[in-house]
C-alpha positions in Angstrom: -5.7 -25.8 -11.3 -4.7 -23.9 -8.1 -3.0 -21.1 -10.0 -6.1 -19.7 -11.7 -7.3 -16.6 -9.9 -10.2 -17.0 -7.6 -13.6 -15.5 -8.6 -15.3 -13.2 -6.1 -17.9 -15.8 -5.1 -15.1 -18.3 -4.4 -13.3 -15.8 -2.2 -16.4 -15.0 -0.3 -17.1 -18.7 0.3 -13.6 -19.2 1.6 -13.7 -16.1 3.8 -16.9 -17.4 5.4 -15.5 -21.0 5.9 -14.4 -22.5 9.2 -11.7 -24.7 7.6 -11.4 -27.2 10.5 -15.1 -27.8 11.1 -16.2 -27.3 7.5 -19.0 -25.0 8.5 -19.8 -21.4 7.5 -19.5 -18.5 9.9 -22.7 -16.8 8.9 -26.2 -17.9 8.1 -26.3 -20.4 5.2 -29.0 -18.6 3.2 -27.4 -15.2 3.7 -24.1 -16.6 2.4 -25.9 -18.1 -0.7 -27.4 -14.7 -1.5 -24.0 -13.2 -1.2 -22.4 -15.7 -3.5 -25.0 -15.0 -6.2 -24.4 -11.3 -5.7 -20.6 -11.8 -6.0 -21.1 -13.7 -9.3 -23.1 -10.7 -10.6 -20.3 -8.3 -9.6 -17.8 -10.4 -11.5 -20.0 -10.7 -14.6 -20.6 -6.9 -14.6 -16.9 -6.3 -14.3 -16.3 -8.7 -17.3 -18.9 -6.8 -19.4 -21.3 -9.7 -19.6 -24.3 -8.0 -17.9 -25.7 -4.6 -17.4 -28.3 -3.3 -14.9 -31.2 -0.9 -15.7 -34.1 0.7 -13.9 -35.4 -1.2 -11.0 -32.1 -3.2 -10.7 -33.1 -5.4 -13.6 -30.3 -7.4 -15.1 -29.7 -7.8 -18.9 -27.2 -10.1 -20.4 -25.3 -7.9 -22.8 -22.7 -10.5 -23.9 -23.5 -14.2 -23.6 -20.0 -15.4 -24.6 -18.5 -17.7 -21.9 -15.5 -16.5 -19.9 -13.9 -19.9 -19.5 -14.5 -20.0 -15.8 -17.0 -22.7 -14.6 -18.4 -20.6 -11.7 -19.0 -17.5 -13.8 -20.1 -19.3 -16.9 -22.6 -21.3 -14.9 -24.0 -18.1 -13.3 -24.2 -16.4 -16.7 -26.1 -19.4 -18.2 -28.5 -19.2 -15.3 -29.6 -15.7 -16.1 -32.9 -15.7 -18.0 -33.6 -13.7 -21.1 -36.0 -10.7 -21.1 -39.6 -11.2 -20.2 -42.5 -10.5 -22.6 -42.1 -6.8 -21.9 -38.4 -6.9 -22.7 -37.3 -6.5 -19.1 -34.6 -8.3 -17.4 -34.9 -10.2 -14.1 -34.8 -8.2 -10.9 -31.5 -8.5 -9.1 -33.0 -9.5 -5.7 -35.1 -12.1 -7.3 -32.1 -13.6 -9.0 -29.9 -13.7 -6.0 -32.7 -15.6 -4.2 -33.1 -18.1 -7.0 -29.5 -18.6 -7.9 -27.8 -18.7 -4.5 -27.8 -22.4 -4.0 -26.7 -23.3 -7.6 -23.9 -20.7 -7.4 -22.7 -22.2 -4.1 -22.7 -25.6 -5.7 -20.6 -24.3 -8.6 -18.1 -22.7 -6.1 -17.9 -25.9 -4.0 -17.2 -28.1 -7.1 -14.5 -25.6 -8.3 -12.8 -25.4 -4.9 -12.9 -29.2 -4.6 -11.0 -29.3 -8.0 -8.5 -26.7 -6.7 -7.9 -28.9 -3.6 -9.0 -26.2 -1.2 -11.9 -28.1 0.4 -13.5 -31.5 0.7 -17.2 -32.3 0.7 -18.3 -34.6 3.5 -21.9 -35.8 3.9 -23.0 -36.5 7.5 -26.2 -37.4 9.2 -28.0 -35.5 12.0 -29.4 -38.0 14.5 -28.2 -40.7 12.2 -31.0 -39.9 9.8 -30.9 -36.4 8.1 -28.1 -35.8 5.7 -26.2 -32.6 5.7 -22.9 -31.4 4.2 -19.7 -30.1 5.6 -16.7 -28.6 3.7 -13.4 -29.0 5.7 -10.3 -27.5 4.2 -8.4 -29.6 1.7 -4.6 -30.0 1.1 -4.3 -26.6 -0.6 -4.6 -23.7 1.8 -6.7 -21.0 0.1 -8.6 -19.9 3.2 -5.4 -18.4 4.7 -4.5 -16.2 1.7 -8.1 -15.0 1.4 -8.2 -14.0 5.0 -4.8 -12.3 4.6 -6.1 -10.3 1.6 -9.2 -9.3 3.5 -7.1 -8.2 6.5 -4.8 -6.2 4.2 -7.7 -4.5 2.5 -9.2 -3.7 5.9 -6.0 -2.1 7.1 -5.7 -0.1 4.0 -9.3 1.2 4.2 -10.6 -0.9 1.3 -8.9 1.3 -1.4 -10.0 -0.6 -4.5 -13.3 -1.8 -6.0 -12.7 -5.5 -5.3 -11.9 -4.8 -1.7 -15.0 -2.7 -1.3 -17.1 -5.3 -3.0 -15.8 -8.0 -0.5 -16.5 -5.6 2.4 -20.0 -4.9 1.0 -20.7 -8.6 0.6 -19.5 -9.4 4.1 -21.7 -6.7 5.5 -24.8 -7.6 3.5 -24.5 -11.3 4.6 -23.8 -10.5 8.3 -20.3 -12.1 7.9 -18.7 -8.9 9.2 -20.3 -9.6 12.6 -18.3 -12.8 12.8 -15.1 -11.5 11.3 -14.9 -8.2 13.2 -16.0 -8.9 16.7 -14.5 -6.2 18.9 -16.2 -2.8 19.6 -13.3 -1.1 18.0 -14.5 -2.3 14.6 -17.9 -0.6 14.8 -16.9 2.4 12.7 -15.4 0.0 10.0 -18.6 -2.1 10.0 -20.7 1.1 9.5 -18.5 1.9 6.5 -18.9 -1.6 5.2 -22.7 -1.2 5.5 -22.4 1.9 3.4 -20.5 0.0 0.8 -23.3 -2.6 0.7 -25.7 0.2 -0.4 -23.3 1.6 -2.9 -23.3 -1.4 -5.3 -26.6 -2.5 -6.9 -25.8 -6.2 -6.5 -24.8 -6.0 -2.8 -27.9 -3.8 -2.1 -30.0 -6.6 -3.6 -28.3 -9.1 -1.3 -28.9 -6.8 1.6 -32.6 -6.6 0.8 -33.0 -10.3 0.5 -31.3 -10.9 3.9 -33.5 -8.2 5.5 -36.7 -9.8 4.1 -35.6 -13.2 5.5 -35.1 -11.6 8.9 -38.4 -9.8 8.8 -40.2 -13.0 7.9 -38.5 -14.9 10.7 -39.4 -12.2 13.2 -43.0 -12.1 12.0 -43.2 -15.9 12.3 -41.8 -15.9 15.8 -44.2 -13.2 17.0 -47.4 -14.8 15.5 
C-alpha cells in the first residue's frame, strides 16, 4: 500500500501538514482548492481531461486510472452543459475541494501516513485533526520539495507543486525568511502559468476579497 506513488494532491496535503499536531499550515479552504487543482493537474497529465476556452474542463477519457483519489475526482467532473460546454475550472475547484480532501485523507490513512482524530471545541463542536501515522511520508515529501527548490524547480511536477504552494499561501509558511522573496515571486509566476493553479489562485483571491469586504462593512 505504501509503495504506490503519491498523487499530486496527496503530496500537497502532506506538504501542508503539521505531523505532530495534525493541523494544516495554511488556511483550510485555500488548501482544499489546491487539492482540487492538483487533482486536475494529474488528470490532465494522464490524458483524462482537456481544457478549452474560458478554462472549461472536458472529460476526454472517462476510463478509471486505478487510483482512488484521481478516479474519485474524475467521476466528480460533470458532463457538458446544454450548450456543450464543460465546467469552469474555478467553479470546480470550489465545489470539489472538500471531497478531494476526503479522498486524500482516506488514502493516506490506508497508507499508514496519518490518523484521523475527531475532537471537540469547548466540548461541543466536533472538528478533525490528522496527526502523522506509523509510516513517515511527510518527511520524504518535504525533502523532495526542498530538493526541487534548491534545483530551481526544473521539472513540470516540481513547478506544479511550487505553483500550488504559492496559490494556496502555503509558501508563506514554508519559506519564511526574507531571502526567499525572489523564490516566492517565481512561484507566484508559476501559479499563473498553469490553468488549474491559476483557477486556485483566483478562488483564493475571491475569498480574501469577500473576507475583506465583510470586515469593512
